[in-house]
C-alpha positions in Angstrom: 113.9 -179.1 -157.5 110.3 -177.6 -156.1 111.2 -175.4 -153.3 108.8 -177.4 -151.5 110.9 -180.7 -151.9 114.5 -178.4 -151.2 115.8 -175.4 -150.4 119.6 -175.5 -150.1 120.0 -172.0 -149.4 122.8 -172.1 -148.7 126.2 -174.6 -148.7 128.5 -172.2 -146.3 132.3 -173.3 -146.9 135.1 -172.4 -144.6 134.0 -169.1 -143.3 130.7 -170.7 -141.6 132.5 -172.9 -139.3 131.4 -171.0 -136.6 127.6 -171.5 -137.3 128.1 -175.3 -137.3 129.5 -175.8 -133.8 127.4 -172.5 -132.3 124.2 -174.6 -133.7 125.8 -177.7 -132.1 126.4 -175.9 -129.1 122.9 -174.9 -129.0 121.0 -178.4 -128.0 119.3 -176.1 -126.1 118.8 -173.9 -128.9 117.7 -171.6 -131.7 114.7 -169.4 -132.5 113.7 -166.1 -132.3 110.5 -164.3 -133.0 107.7 -163.0 -131.1 105.4 -166.1 -131.3 101.6 -165.9 -132.8 100.0 -167.5 -129.7 100.5 -168.4 -126.3 104.2 -167.2 -126.5 103.6 -164.2 -124.3 101.8 -166.5 -121.2 105.1 -166.8 -118.6 105.4 -169.9 -116.5 103.8 -169.9 -113.2 105.8 -170.3 -110.5 104.5 -172.0 -107.7 105.3 -171.3 -103.7 106.7 -175.0 -103.7 108.9 -174.7 -106.6 110.4 -171.7 -106.1 114.3 -171.4 -104.9 116.6 -169.1 -105.2 119.9 -170.1 -106.8 122.6 -167.7 -107.5 120.0 -164.9 -107.0 117.8 -166.0 -109.5 114.4 -168.0 -109.1 114.4 -171.6 -110.3 111.2 -172.8 -111.8 111.8 -176.4 -113.0 114.6 -178.8 -114.0 114.7 -181.7 -116.2 116.5 -184.0 -118.1 115.9 -185.2 -122.1 117.1 -188.2 -123.7 117.3 -189.9 -127.0 115.6 -193.5 -127.7 116.7 -195.3 -131.1 115.9 -198.9 -131.2 117.6 -199.3 -134.7 121.0 -198.6 -136.5 122.7 -200.1 -133.1 121.5 -197.0 -130.9 123.2 -194.2 -133.2 121.5 -191.4 -134.1 122.6 -188.5 -136.6 124.5 -188.6 -140.2 127.5 -190.3 -140.7 130.2 -189.5 -139.6 128.3 -187.4 -137.1 126.5 -190.1 -135.3 126.2 -190.5 -131.5 125.2 -193.0 -128.5 123.8 -192.4 -125.5 122.4 -189.0 -125.6 121.3 -186.8 -122.7 120.8 -183.3 -121.7 120.0 -182.1 -117.9 118.9 -178.5 -117.5 117.6 -176.2 -114.9 115.3 -173.1 -115.9 115.3 -169.9 -113.7 113.7 -166.8 -114.3 116.2 -164.2 -115.2 116.1 -160.2 -114.8 114.7 -159.1 -117.8 111.2 -161.0 -117.5 112.1 -163.7 -119.4 114.4 -167.3 -118.7 117.6 -168.8 -118.1 118.6 -172.3 -118.8 121.6 -174.1 -117.5 122.9 -177.4 -118.5 124.6 -180.0 -119.5 124.5 -182.7 -122.6 126.4 -185.5 -122.6 126.9 -188.2 -125.6 129.4 -190.6 -127.1 131.0 -189.9 -130.1 132.3 -192.3 -131.3 131.0 -195.1 -129.2 132.4 -195.4 -125.3 134.1 -192.0 -126.1 132.4 -189.7 -123.5 131.6 -186.3 -124.2 130.3 -183.6 -121.5 129.9 -180.1 -122.4 128.1 -176.9 -120.1 125.6 -174.6 -121.7 123.9 -171.6 -120.9 120.7 -170.7 -123.0 118.5 -167.2 -122.6 114.8 -167.2 -123.4 112.6 -164.3 -124.0 109.3 -164.4 -122.0 107.5 -166.1 -125.1 109.8 -169.0 -124.3 112.1 -168.3 -127.7 115.9 -168.6 -127.8 117.5 -165.2 -127.3 121.1 -166.2 -126.4 123.1 -169.8 -126.4 126.6 -170.3 -125.4 128.3 -173.2 -124.8 131.7 -174.2 -123.1 134.1 -176.4 -125.7 136.0 -175.7 -128.4 135.1 -176.1 -132.4 135.7 -179.4 -134.0 138.4 -178.0 -136.4 139.9 -175.1 -134.2 141.7 -175.5 -131.0 141.9 -171.9 -130.5 138.2 -171.2 -130.1 135.6 -171.3 -127.1 133.5 -170.5 -125.4 130.8 -170.5 -128.4 128.5 -168.0 -128.4 125.2 -167.2 -130.7 122.6 -164.4 -130.6 119.4 -164.7 -132.2 117.5 -161.7 -133.7 114.4 -161.3 -135.8 116.2 -161.9 -138.8 119.7 -162.9 -138.6 122.0 -165.2 -136.7 125.0 -163.7 -135.4 127.9 -165.9 -134.0 131.2 -165.8 -132.5 133.4 -168.8 -132.0 135.7 -166.8 -128.9 139.2 -167.6 -128.1 142.5 -166.5 -126.8 143.5 -165.0 -129.9 141.4 -162.5 -131.6 143.4 -163.4 -135.3 142.0 -166.7 -134.8 138.1 -165.0 -134.1 135.8 -166.5 -136.2 132.0 -164.4 -136.5 129.3 -165.0 -138.8 126.3 -163.1 -139.4 123.5 -165.2 -141.4 120.2 -163.7 -142.6 117.3 -165.7 -142.1 114.1 -165.8 -144.2 111.8 -167.9 -142.0 111.7 -168.9 -138.4 114.4 -171.5 -138.1 115.4 -174.0 -135.9 118.1 -176.7 -135.5 117.4 -180.1 -137.1 121.0 -181.4 -136.6 122.9 -181.4 -134.0 119.9 -182.1 -131.5 118.4 -179.3 -130.0 115.3 -180.2 -127.9 115.0 -176.6 -126.6 115.2 -175.4 -130.5 112.6 -177.5 -131.3 109.9 -176.4 -128.8 110.7 -172.9 -129.8 109.9 -173.6 -133.6 106.5 -174.6 -132.0 106.3 -171.2 -130.4 106.0 -169.5 -134.3 103.4 -171.6 -135.4 99.5 -170.3 -135.9 97.2 -172.7 -134.3 95.3 -173.5 -137.0 94.5 -177.0 -138.6 94.6 -176.2 -142.1 97.3 -173.5 -142.3 100.9 -174.5 -141.8 103.7 -172.3 -141.4 107.3 -172.2 -143.1 110.2 -172.5 -141.3 114.1 -173.2 -142.0 115.6 -176.2 -140.1 119.6 -176.2 -140.4 121.4 -178.7 -140.6 125.0 -179.2 -139.7 128.0 -181.5 -140.3 131.8 -181.2 -139.8 133.3 -183.5 -142.4 137.3 -183.0 -142.2 139.9 -180.6 -141.2 140.1 -179.3 -144.9 136.5 -179.0 -145.2 135.5 -178.2 -141.6 131.5 -177.6 -141.9 129.2 -178.2 -144.1 125.5 -177.0 -143.0 122.3 -176.9 -145.2 119.1 -174.7 -144.9 115.8 -176.8 -145.5 112.9 -175.6 -145.8 109.8 -177.2 -145.1 106.3 -176.6 -143.1 105.1 -177.1 -139.5 101.5 -177.6 -138.9 99.5 -177.7 -135.6 97.5 -180.5 -135.2 95.4 -179.7 -132.1 95.7 -180.6 -128.4 96.8 -183.9 -127.1 97.2 -186.2 -124.2 100.8 -187.4 -123.5 103.0 -188.9 -121.0 106.0 -187.7 -120.3 108.5 -187.9 -117.4 106.2 -189.8 -115.2 103.0 -187.7 -115.3 100.3 -186.8 -117.6 100.2 -183.6 -119.8 97.4 -181.8 -122.1 100.2 -181.5 -124.9 100.0 -179.5 -128.1 100.9 -181.6 -131.2 102.8 -180.3 -134.1 103.9 -182.5 -137.4 107.2 -180.9 -138.8 108.5 -182.4 -142.5 111.4 -181.1 -144.3 113.0 -183.0 -147.2 115.5 -185.9 -146.8 113.9 -186.3 -143.3 111.3 -188.4 -141.7 108.3 -186.6 -140.4 108.9 -185.6 -137.1 106.1 -185.3 -134.7 106.2 -182.8 -131.6 104.3 -182.2 -128.5 104.8 -179.5 -126.1 103.1 -178.5 -123.0 100.6 -175.4 -123.2 103.8 -173.0 -122.0 106.2 -174.4 -124.5 107.9 -177.0 -122.9 108.9 -179.8 -125.1 107.4 -182.9 -124.1 108.5 -185.5 -126.7 109.5 -185.8 -130.4 108.7 -189.0 -132.7 109.8 -189.6 -136.1 107.8 -191.1 -138.1 109.1 -193.7 -141.0 107.5 -194.6 -144.0 108.4 -198.0 -143.6 105.5 -199.6 -140.9 108.5 -201.8 -139.2 111.1 -199.4 -138.8 111.9 -199.3 -135.0 110.9 -196.5 -132.6 112.9 -193.3 -132.2 113.2 -190.2 -130.9 113.7 -187.7 -127.9 111.5 -187.6 -124.5 111.1 -185.9 -121.3 112.6 -188.7 -118.8 112.7 -186.4 -116.0 110.8 -183.5 -114.9 110.8 -181.4 -111.3 108.5 -178.5 -111.3 105.1 -176.6 -110.6 102.0 -178.2 -111.9 101.6 -175.3 -114.2 103.8 -176.8 -117.1 
């Protein structure tokens, strides 16, 4: 197959169990390198939005939700489908010139079975992820958690945790391009991907998007890496969380998936994602920033 159509670079077997759920643990997840534009511009802290929270300066808080008007409200590949996803979070400064995100993501899987997982994400001053930790277990390994991943420039390094070191699963995965998480859902991963893109209307950036499913106990994880271009599309006006934003707009396309249109604030906060299906009568679906409180400088 042409490399632009599908690059199935890795189909990792049982030894990759950690990557799957680590990535799943990063619903606020991924990305690593120094951005090409706007990345070193930190969020601006206002006197009205700054608070002290455990010794850290809280800058903002918000909530992401999925909207899905087709497929009975389900999102994701079968049998990984989830319902009623939302992610609440608080953004603070840390002591290293970067940021810390603390939050909880909730969803139903299967329908009417509630899941709630606390997470912590560490961000660089350029608003890319350097570490993600989730306080949950692997789906098929009970003696695991908390789950931790470190995001290096050319490598993803993960550990499963757990009470018994004999059950510890660790993984070091080299990466060729800037990378992010396509599935499970990861708002901070998608915003981080955009921080890697040159703001050129003619030159796209190749990225690797990780899609992960956990089929069964005997085949606990099946991650794939899909390569495709992300293109800067200029500035746009968008309404999110009850206010108007001047946003950066991007288009992401990887094989076997619809086109994703992504909007971020000029400091890198994800404002919304829309999925563009080839059929014009396909109902709307995507992700949006439903609630936000913080500095007007965002």
